[in-house]
KOLGU-57864 format. One line per 5 residues: number of its first residue (from 1); their letters; for each residue x, y, z of N, C-alpha, C, O. Coordinates in steps of 0.02 Angstrom, whole numbers, plus 32768, in hexadecimal, padded with zeros to 4 digits. Layout:
BEGIN
NUM) a) X Y Z X Y Z X Y Z X Y Z  ...
END
This chain:
BEGIN
1) xxxxx) 7EC2 812B 7ADA 7EE9 813C 7B15 7EDA 8109 7B4D 7EA0 80F9 7B5A  7F0E 80F1 7B6E 7F02 80C3 7BA6 7EE0 80E7 7BE0 7EE9 8123 7BEA  7EB9 80C2 7C06 7E99 80DF 7C40 7ECE 80F3 7C73 7F01 80D1 7C78  7EC3 8129 7C9A 7EF5 813E 7CCC 7EF9 810B 7D05 7ECB 80E5 7D11  7F31 810D 7D27 7F3B 80E1 7D60 7F2E 8106 7DA2 7F3A 8142 7DA7
6) xxxxx) 7F15 80E1 7DD2 7F0F 80FB 7E16 7F38 80CD 7E42 7F35 8090 7E3C  7F60 80EB 7E6F 7F91 80C5 7E96 7F75 80B9 7EDC 7F6A 80E8 7F02  7F6A 8079 7EEC 7F4D 8066 7F2C 7F87 8051 7F5A 7F9F 8019 7F58  7F9C 8080 7F84 7FD1 8072 7FB3 7FB4 804B 7FEE 7F84 8062 800E  7FD0 8010 7FFB 7FB4 7FE3 802D 7FE8 7FD2 8062 8022 7FC5 8053
11) xxxxx) 7FD0 7FD3 80A0 7FFA 7FBC 80D7 7FCE 7F8E 8102 7F94 7F9E 8111  7FEA 7F56 8117 7FC5 7F2A 8143 7FED 7F1E 8183 802B 7F24 8184  7FC9 7F0E 81B8 7FE7 7EF8 81F6 7FD1 7EB1 8202 7F97 7EA0 81F5  7FFE 7E88 821B 7FEF 7E41 8224 800E 7E28 8264 8036 7E4A 8284  7FFA 7DEB 8278 8017 7DCD 82B5 804A 7D97 82A4 8059 7D6C 82CE
16) xxxxx) 8063 7D99 8267 8097 7D6A 8253 80A7 7D72 8209 8088 7D9A 81E7  80D9 7D4D 81F1 80F1 7D57 81AD 80CA 7D34 8176 80D7 7D40 813B  809B 7D08 8188 807D 7CDC 8155 8031 7CDA 815B 8017 7CC5 818E  800D 7CF1 8126 7FC4 7CED 8129 7FAB 7CA5 812C 7FC4 7C7A 8109  7F7B 7C9A 8157 7F60 7C56 8161 7F75 7C3E 81A6 7F4B 7C3C 81D4
21) xxxxx) 7FB5 7C2C 81AF 7FCC 7C1D 81F3 7FC8 7C5B 8220 7FBF 7C55 825D  7FCF 7C96 8203 7FCA 7CD5 8227 7F91 7CFF 8209 7F76 7CED 81D5  7F80 7D36 822A 7F46 7D5D 8216 7F59 7DA5 8204 7F87 7DC1 8221  7F35 7DC1 81D4 7F38 7E08 81C7 7F0D 7E2C 81FB 7ED3 7E1B 8204  7F2A 7E5C 821D 7F08 7E7F 8252 7EE6 7EBE 823A 7EB0 7ED1 8251
26) xxxxx) 7F05 7EDF 820A 7EEC 7F1F 81F2 7F04 7F2B 81AB 7F3B 7F17 8198  7ED9 7F4C 8183 7EEA 7F5D 813F 7EDA 7FA7 8134 7EA3 7FBE 8143  7F0B 7FCC 811B 7F00 8012 810A 7F13 801D 80C2 7F46 8005 80AB  7EEA 8042 809D 7EF7 804F 8056 7EE7 8097 8047 7EB5 80B3 805F  7F11 80B6 801F 7F09 80FC 800B 7F11 8101 7FBF 7F44 80EC 7FA4
31) xxxxx) 7EDE 811C 7F9E 7EDE 8121 7F55 7EF7 8165 7F3F 7EDD 8199 7F55  7F29 8166 7F13 7F49 81A3 7EFD 7F48 81A8 7EB0 7F4B 8175 7E8D  7F44 81E6 7E98 7F50 81F4 7E51 7F80 822F 7E4E 7F88 8255 7E7E  7F9F 8237 7E14 7FC9 8271 7E06 7FA1 82A0 7DDA 7F92 8290 7DA0  7F91 82DB 7DF4 7F6B 830D 7DCF 7F9A 833C 7DAB 7FD1 834B 7DC3
36) xxxxx) 7F84 8354 7D70 7FAA 8387 7D4C 7F9A 83CC 7D65 7F61 83E2 7D62  7FCD 83EF 7D80 7FC5 8436 7D90 7FDF 845D 7D54 801B 846C 7D50  7FB3 846C 7D25 7FC8 848A 7CE6 7FE6 84D0 7CEF 8012 84E4 7CCA  7FCE 84F3 7D22 7FE8 8537 7D2F 8032 8536 7D3F 8059 855F 7D26  8045 8506 7D6A 808C 8502 7D7F 80B2 84CB 7D5A 80ED 84C1 7D67
41) xxxxx) 8090 84A8 7D2D 80AE 8474 7D04 80D0 843E 7D2F 8108 8429 7D21  80AC 8429 7D62 80C6 83F4 7D8D 808F 83C2 7D9A 8054 83D0 7D8F  80A2 8387 7DB2 8073 8355 7DC8 806A 835A 7E13 809B 8365 7E38  802D 8351 7E2A 801E 8358 7E72 7FFD 8318 7E8B 7FC8 8305 7E71  801B 82F5 7EBC 7FFB 82BB 7ED8 7FB9 82CE 7EFB 7FB6 8300 7F1F
46) xxxxx) 7F85 82A7 7EEF 7F45 82B5 7F0E 7F2A 8275 7F2E 7F22 8242 7F0D  7F1B 827A 7F6E 7EFC 8242 7F92 7EB2 8243 7F82 7E8F 8272 7F94  7E9A 820E 7F62 7E55 820C 7F49 7E26 81F0 7F7E 7DF0 820B 7F8A  7E3B 81B9 7F9E 7E0E 8196 7FCC 7E37 8165 7FF5 7E70 8154 7FE3  7E1B 8150 802E 7E3D 811F 8058 7E0B 80E8 806C 7DCE 80F1 806C
51) xxxxx) 7E28 80AF 807E 7E01 8078 809B 7E2A 805A 80D3 7E67 8052 80CC  7E0A 804A 810A 7E2F 8028 8140 7DFF 7FFD 8168 7DC3 800C 816D  7E1A 7FC9 8185 7DF2 7F9D 81B0 7E1F 7F72 81DB 7E55 7F5E 81C7  7E07 7F64 8218 7E28 7F34 8244 7E03 7EF2 823E 7DC6 7EF0 823C  7E29 7EBB 823A 7E0C 7E7A 822C 7E10 7E4C 8268 7E3F 7E4F 8290
56) xxxxx) 7DDF 7E20 826E 7DE2 7DEA 829E 7E1A 7DBB 828B 7E27 7DB0 8250  7E3B 7D9F 82BD 7E6E 7D6D 82AF 7E4D 7D2C 8297 7E15 7D1C 82AA  7E71 7D08 826C 7E56 7CCB 824D 7E51 7C94 8282 7E7F 7C8A 82A9  7E19 7C73 8281 7E10 7C3A 82AE 7E44 7C04 829F 7E4B 7BEF 8266  7E67 7BEF 82D3 7E9A 7BBB 82CB 7EDF 7BD6 82BE 7F10 7BB1 82C2
61) xxxxx) 7EE5 7C17 82AD 7F27 7C35 82A2 7F45 7C4A 82E5 7F22 7C50 8317  7F86 7C54 82E5 7FA9 7C66 8322 7FD9 7CA0 8316 7FF3 7CA8 82DE  7FE6 7CC7 8349 8016 7CFD 8343 805C 7CE1 8343 806E 7CB6 836C  8085 7CFA 8316 80CB 7CE7 8312 80F1 7D04 834E 80E7 7D3E 835F  811B 7CDC 8370 813E 7CF4 83AC 8168 7D32 83A1 8169 7D60 83CB
66) xxxxx) 818C 7D36 8369 81B6 7D71 835B 818B 7DAF 834F 819C 7DE6 8364  8152 7DA5 832D 8125 7DDD 8321 8105 7DF4 8361 80F7 7E30 836A  80F8 7DC6 838F 80DD 7DD9 83D0 810C 7E08 83F5 80F5 7E38 8415  814C 7DFC 83EF 817E 7E29 840E 8179 7E6E 83F0 817D 7EA0 8414  8172 7E72 83AD 816B 7EB2 838B 812E 7ED8 83A6 8133 7F14 83B6
71) xxxxx) 80F6 7EB6 83AC 80B9 7ED9 83C3 80BF 7EED 840C 80A4 7F21 8420  80E2 7EC6 8434 80EC 7ED9 847A 8114 7F1A 8480 810D 7F3F 84B0  813F 7F26 844F 8167 7F63 844E 8141 7F9E 8430 8158 7FD7 8435  8108 7F91 8411 80E0 7FC6 83F0 8097 7FC2 8408 806B 7FB5 83E0  808B 7FCE 8449 8048 7FC4 8464 8014 7FF3 8447 7FDA 7FE0 8440
76) xxxxx) 8027 8031 8436 7FF6 8060 841A 7FDE 8049 83D5 7FA3 804C 83C6  800D 8031 83AC 7FFA 8018 836A 7FCF 7FD8 8370 7FA0 7FCE 834A  7FE0 7FAE 83A1 7FB8 7F71 83AD 7F71 7F85 83C1 7F41 7F67 83A8  7F6B 7FB6 83EC 7F28 7FCB 8401 7F00 7FE6 83C6 7EC3 7FDA 83C1  7F21 8009 8398 7EFE 8024 835D 7EE4 7FEC 8330 7EAC 7FF1 8316
81) xxxxx) 7F0C 7FB9 8325 7EF7 7F84 82F7 7EC6 7F52 8316 7EAD 7F26 82F4  7EBA 7F59 8358 7E89 7F2F 8379 7E4A 7F56 838D 7E1F 7F3C 83B1  7E45 7F94 8377 7E0A 7FBC 8386 7DCC 7F9F 8364 7DCF 7F87 832B  7D95 7FA0 8387 7D55 7F8A 836B 7D3D 7FBD 8337 7D4E 7FF8 833D  7D17 7FA8 8305 7D01 7F63 82FA 7D37 7F39 82D9 7D5B 7F52 82AD
86) xxxxx) 7D3C 7EFB 82ED 7D69 7ECC 82CC 7D3F 7EA6 8298 7D10 7E83 82AA  7D51 7EAF 8258 7D28 7E94 8222 7D38 7E4B 8214 7D72 7E36 8219  7D06 7E25 8202 7D12 7DE2 81E7 7D39 7DE9 81A6 7D2E 7E18 8180  7D66 7DBA 819A 7D91 7DBF 8160 7D6A 7DC2 811F 7D7D 7DE8 80F2  7D34 7D9C 8118 7D0F 7D9C 80DA 7CED 7DDF 80CD 7CEC 7DF7 8095
91) xxxxx) 7CD2 7DFE 8102 7CB1 7E3E 80FA 7CE5 7E75 80EC 7CD8 7EA2 80C5  7D1E 7E71 810D 7D53 7EA3 8102 7D6C 7EA1 80BA 7D73 7ED5 809A  7D79 7E65 80A1 7D96 7E60 805E 7D62 7E71 8028 7D74 7E8B 7FF4  7D23 7E62 8034 7CEF 7E76 8005 7CEB 7EC2 8002 7CE8 7EDF 7FCB  7CEB 7EE3 803B 7CE8 7F2C 803D 7D25 7F4B 801B 7D1F 7F7A 7FF4
96) xxxxx) 7D60 7F30 802B 7D9E 7F4A 800D 7D9E 7F41 7FC2 7DAE 7F6F 7F9D  7D8C 7F06 7FAA 7D8C 7EF8 7F62 7D5C 7F25 7F3D 7D6C 7F3F 7F08  7D21 7F2F 7F59 7CF0 7F5B 7F39 7D08 7FA3 7F37 7CFA 7FC8 7F08  7D2C 7FB8 7F6B 7D49 7FFC 7F6C 7D7B 8003 7F33 7D7B 8035 7F0F  7DA7 7FD1 7F2A 7DD8 7FD3 7EF4 7DB5 7FD5 7EB0 7DC6 7FFE 7E85
101) xxxxx) 7D86 7FA8 7EA6 7D63 7FA3 7E66 7D3D 7FE3 7E55 7D34 7FF4 7E1B  7D27 8008 7E89 7D01 8045 7E7C 7D27 8078 7E52 7D09 809F 7E2E  7D69 8077 7E57 7D92 80A7 7E30 7D92 8097 7DE5 7DA4 80C1 7DBD  7D7E 805A 7DD4 7D7C 8047 7D8D 7D40 8064 7D69 7D40 8068 7D2C  7D0D 8078 7D8E 7CD1 8093 7D6F 7CDE 80D7 7D4F 7D04 80FF 7D69
106) xxxxx) 7CBE 80E2 7D17 7CC9 811F 7CF0 7CBB 815D 7D19 7CE0 818E 7D15  7C86 815B 7D41 7C74 8196 7D68 7CA6 81A5 7D9F 7CA6 81DC 7DBB  7CD0 8175 7DAF 7D04 817E 7DE2 7D49 8187 7DC3 7D7C 8184 7DE6  7D4D 8191 7D82 7D8C 819D 7D60 7DA1 8167 7D30 7DCD 8172 7D06  7D82 812B 7D35 7D94 80F5 7D07 7DDD 80E0 7D0E 7DFE 80D1 7CDC
111) xxxxx) 7DF5 80DD 7D4C 7E3C 80CF 7D58 7E4B 8084 7D54 7E1F 8059 7D5A  7E8B 8076 7D4B 7EA6 8032 7D53 7ECB 8031 7D96 7EFF 8052 7D9C  7EB2 800B 7DC8 7ED3 800B 7E09 7F16 7FE7 7E08 7F1E 7FB2 7DE8  7F47 8004 7E2B 7F8A 7FE6 7E32 7F99 7FDF 7E7C 7F99 8010 7EA1  7FA5 7FA2 7E92 7FB8 7F96 7ED8 8000 7FAC 7EE1 802C 7F98 7EBB
116) xxxxx) 800C 7FD6 7F14 8050 7FED 7F23 8062 7FD7 7F6A 803D 7FE6 7F99  809A 7FB4 7F71 80AE 7F9B 7FB2 80F8 7FA4 7FBE 8120 7FAC 7F8F  810B 7FA3 7FFE 8152 7FA9 8010 815E 7F82 8052 8155 7F9E 8088  8171 7F43 804D 817B 7F1D 8010 813A 7EFD 7FF8 8112 7EE5 8020  8130 7EFC 7FB8 80F5 7EDD 7F9C 80F4 7E92 7FAB 80BE 7E74 7FB1
121) xxxxx) 812F 7E74 7FB1 8132 7E2D 7FBF 8111 7E19 8000 80FC 7DE0 8008  810D 7E48 802F 80EB 7E3A 806F 80A2 7E50 806D 8075 7E27 8076  8097 7E90 805F 8053 7EAA 8062 8026 7E8A 802D 7FED 7E78 803C  803F 7E84 7FEF 8015 7E67 7FBB 8009 7E1D 7FC8 7FD2 7E04 7FB9  803A 7DFA 7FE2 8030 7DB3 7FF1 7FF4 7DAA 8021 7FC9 7D80 8016
126) xxxxx) 7FF3 7DD3 8056 7FBC 7DCF 8085 7F7A 7DE2 8064 7F48 7DBE 8069  7F79 7E1C 8042 7F3A 7E34 8025 7F20 7E05 7FF0 7EE5 7DF7 7FEE  7F4C 7DEC 7FC4 7F37 7DBE 7F90 7F1B 7D7E 7FAE 7EE7 7D66 7F98  7F3D 7D63 7FDF 7F25 7D25 8000 7EE1 7D30 801E 7EB4 7D06 8016  7ED9 7D67 8041 7E98 7D76 8060 7E62 7D80 802C 7E2A 7D68 8034
131) xxxxx) 7E71 7DA5 7FF6 7E40 7DB0 7FC2 7E28 7D6E 7FA3 7DEC 7D63 7F9B  7E57 7D43 7F91 7E45 7D04 7F72 7E21 7CD6 7FA3 7DEF 7CB7 7F92  7E3A 7CD3 7FE0 7E1D 7CA6 8012 7DD8 7CBC 8028 7DAB 7C92 8030  7DCE 7CFC 8032 7D90 7D13 8051 7D61 7D39 8021 7D27 7D44 8032  7D7B 7D4D 7FE6 7D50 7D70 7FB7 7D49 7D4B 7F75 7D15 7D4F 7F54
136) xxxxx) 7D7E 7D28 7F61 7D7A 7CFE 7F25 7D9E 7D1A 7EE9 7DA7 7CF6 7EB8  7DB4 7D59 7EEB 7DD9 7D76 7EB2 7DFF 7DB3 7ECB 7DF3 7DCC 7F02  7E2D 7DCB 7EA0 7E55 7E06 7EB1 7E4A 7E3C 7E7C 7E55 7E2F 7E41  7E36 7E79 7E90 7E2E 7EAF 7E5F 7E71 7EC6 7E42 7E72 7EEC 7E12  7EA8 7EAF 7E5E 7EEB 7EBF 7E45 7F07 7E87 7E18 7F3F 7E8B 7E01
141) xxxxx) 7EDF 7E53 7E0D 7EF7 7E17 7DEC 7F31 7DFB 7E15 7F2B 7DF4 7E52  7F6A 7DEA 7DF4 7FA3 7DCC 7E18 7FDA 7DFF 7E25 8010 7DEC 7E3C  7FCE 7E3F 7E17 8005 7E6E 7E11 8008 7EA1 7E4A 7FD5 7EB5 7E66  8046 7EB4 7E5A 8052 7EE9 7E8B 8092 7F0D 7E79 80C1 7EEF 7E5F  8093 7F4E 7E86 80CF 7F76 7E7A 80F7 7F7B 7EBB 80DD 7F91 7EEE
146) xxxxx) 8135 7F65 7EB9 8161 7F67 7EF3 818D 7FA5 7EEF 81B1 7FAE 7EBE  8189 7FD0 7F22 81AD 8010 7F1F 81F9 8006 7F1D 821C 802C 7EFB  8212 7FD5 7F40 825B 7FC9 7F40 8273 7FB6 7EFB 82A8 7FCD 7EE5  824D 7F8E 7ED8 825E 7F7B 7E93 825D 7FB8 7E65 8288 7FC0 7E3B  8229 7FE2 7E6E 8224 801F 7E46 8261 804C 7E50 827D 8066 7E20
151) xxxxx) 8274 8055 7E8F 82AE 807F 7E9E 82EE 8061 7E81 8318 8086 7E66  82F5 8020 7E85 8330 7FFF 7E69 8337 8010 7E1F 836E 801A 7E06  82FE 8012 7DFB 82FF 8021 7DB3 830D 806A 7DA5 8339 807A 7D7D  82E7 8097 7DC6 82ED 80DE 7DB3 832D 80FE 7DCE 8343 8131 7DB3  834B 80E2 7E03 8389 80FD 7E1D 83C6 80D5 7E09 83FE 80E5 7E1D
156) xxxxx) 83BB 809F 7DE2 83F2 8074 7DCA 841C 805C 7E05 8459 8061 7E05  83FA 8040 7E37 841A 8026 7E72 8410 7FDB 7E77 83DE 7FC1 7E5E  843F 7FB7 7E96 8432 7F71 7EA5 83F2 7F6C 7ED0 83E5 7F98 7EF9  83CD 7F38 7EC7 838E 7F31 7EEB 8398 7F37 7F37 8372 7F59 7F59  83CC 7F17 7F51 83D7 7F16 7F99 83EF 7F5A 7FB4 83F2 7F64 7FF0
161) xxxxx) 83FF 7F88 7F88 8413 7FCB 7F9C 83DC 7FFE 7F8E 83E9 803A 7F8B  839F 7FE6 7F84 8368 8012 7F6E 8333 801E 7FA4 82FA 802C 7F94  8348 8018 7FE3 831A 8026 801A 8314 8070 8027 8330 8099 8003  82EE 8081 805A 82DF 80C8 8068 831D 80F3 8073 831C 812F 8066  8352 80D4 808C 838F 80FC 8098 83AD 8117 8058 83D3 8147 8059
166) xxxxx) 839A 80F9 801F 83B5 8110 7FDF 8389 8146 7FC0 839D 8164 7F8E  834E 8153 7FDB 831F 8181 7FBB 8335 81CA 7FC5 834D 81DC 7FFB  832F 81F4 7F92 833B 823B 7F9C 830B 8259 7FD0 82D1 8245 7FD3  8324 8287 7FF8 82FA 82A4 802C 82BD 82C7 8011 828A 82CB 8033  82C1 82DF 7FD3 8289 8305 7FB6 824B 82D8 7FAB 8214 82F2 7FA1
171) xxxxx) 8253 8297 7FAC 821A 826A 7FA3 81EF 8264 7FE2 81B5 8252 7FDE  820D 8272 801B 81EA 8265 805A 81BD 829F 806E 81C9 82D9 805C  8188 828F 8093 815D 82C0 80B3 816C 82C0 80FD 8197 829B 8115  8148 82EA 8122 8150 82EC 816A 8120 82BD 818E 8119 82C0 81CB  80FE 8292 8169 80CF 8264 8188 80F4 822E 81AF 8127 8215 8198
176) xxxxx) 80DB 821D 81EA 80FD 81EB 8213 80EF 81A4 81FC 80BC 8197 81DB  811B 8176 820F 8110 812F 8204 80FC 8112 8248 8126 810D 8274  80BC 8100 824F 80A1 80F0 8291 8093 80A6 829D 8084 8093 82D5  8099 807D 826A 8084 8037 826C 8038 8030 8273 801F 7FFC 8286  8014 8066 8265 7FCC 8064 825C 7FC0 8061 8211 7FD9 808B 81EC
181) xxxxx) 7F9A 802F 81FB 7F99 801D 81B4 7F87 8059 8187 7FA9 8065 8156  7F53 807E 8196 7F3F 80B5 816B 7F71 80ED 816B 7F81 810A 8137  7F8C 80FE 81A6 7FC0 8131 81AA 7FFA 8120 817C 8011 814A 8155  8010 80E2 817F 804B 80CE 8159 803C 80C7 810F 8068 80D3 80E5  7FFE 80B5 80FE 7FEB 80B3 80B8 7FEB 80F9 8099 8001 8101 8060
186) xxxxx) 7FD4 812A 80BE 7FD4 816F 80A4 801B 8189 809E 802D 81A6 806B  8044 817E 80D1 808A 8194 80CE 80AD 8174 8092 80D0 8196 806C  80A3 8133 8089 80C2 810E 8052 80A8 8126 800F 80CE 812A 7FDE  8068 8137 800B 804B 814E 7FCC 8069 818F 7FB5 8079 8197 7F7A  8071 81BE 7FE2 8091 81FD 7FD0 80D9 81F2 7FBA 80F1 8211 7F8A
191) xxxxx) 80FC 81C6 7FDD 8141 81B7 7FCB 8145 819B 7F84 816F 81B1 7F5C  811A 816B 7F75 811A 814F 7F32 8108 8183 7EFE 8129 8187 7EC9  80D5 81AB 7F0B 80C1 81DE 7EDA 80F8 8211 7ECD 8100 8229 7E95  811F 8220 7F00 8156 8250 7EF6 818D 8233 7ECA 81A9 8257 7EA1  819B 81F3 7ED1 81CE 81D5 7EA5 81B2 81CD 7E5E 81D6 81D6 7E2D
196) xxxxx) 8172 81BC 7E58 8153 81B5 7E17 814E 81F8 7DF3 815A 81FE 7DB7  813B 822B 7E19 8136 8270 7DFE 8179 8286 7DE0 817A 82A3 7DAA  81AF 8279 7E04 81F1 828E 7DEB 8203 826A 7DAA 821F 8289 7D7D  81F4 822B 7DA6 8202 8205 7D69 81D7 821E 7D2F 81F0 8225 7CF7  8197 822C 7D3B 816B 8242 7D05 817C 8289 7CEE 8174 8299 7CB3
201) xxxxx) 8192 82B4 7D1C 81A2 82F9 7D09 81E6 82FF 7CE6 81F3 8330 7CC4  8210 82CC 7CF0 8253 82CE 7CD2 8263 828C 7CAE 8292 826A 7CC1  823C 827B 7C7B 8244 823A 7C5C 8285 8232 7C35 8299 81F9 7C26  82A6 8269 7C24 82E2 8264 7BFB 8323 826E 7C22 8358 8276 7C04  831F 826E 7C64 835A 827C 7C8C 8383 823E 7C9C 83B5 8242 7CBF
206) xxxxx) 836D 8204 7C84 8391 81C7 7C94 8380 81B2 7CDB 8348 81BB 7CF1  83B0 8197 7CFF 83A4 817E 7D42 839E 81B7 7D74 83C3 81E9 7D70  836F 81B0 7DA2 8367 81E2 7DD7 83A1 81DD 7E07 83B8 81A6 7E18  83B9 8216 7E1E 83F1 8218 7E4D 83DB 823A 7E8D 83A8 825C 7E90  8403 8230 7EC1 83F4 8252 7F00 83FF 829D 7EF8 83F6 82C3 7F28
END
């Protein structure tokens, strides 16, 4: 039997679109599994653990002008991602990587971690670059699960029509989207688990519909 997967929902906040010229300001991650509720014969999303940290900006990097405008419009979220302590990038990525790897240990479930992002092309790009640059390796290897791509497949929709507006309301929780990395990682994690739960509970129904 293959080892079970644990889904690491990740959200990052940054001061621009490109790691290196710009900096990651905050990283939030929430680890989820789907538990079997045998009594009710359903799968239940379970939040296992979280990791979060605010990072020092990279020496020599600069804030992107368009991103600066975004942060000026969201002062509360900016204040959250600049709260002390601001971690050095190398220490932050070492701590984060060790947290991810801990789930692989037998006593912690022996899971295979899966990076979940929305869009993975942004969040994973930043996290992977930081992991390689400041830690030397990635516990996710080269891979990330993109929620938009997953929805495009399970709902048989064109990729560009697979954003949140296309999601069935039953997938959503009442959790807010705050632009605070950990808040948004948890919200995103429950959203992903709800779509995954529906696919696993109904594997023979063909494409999921609204």
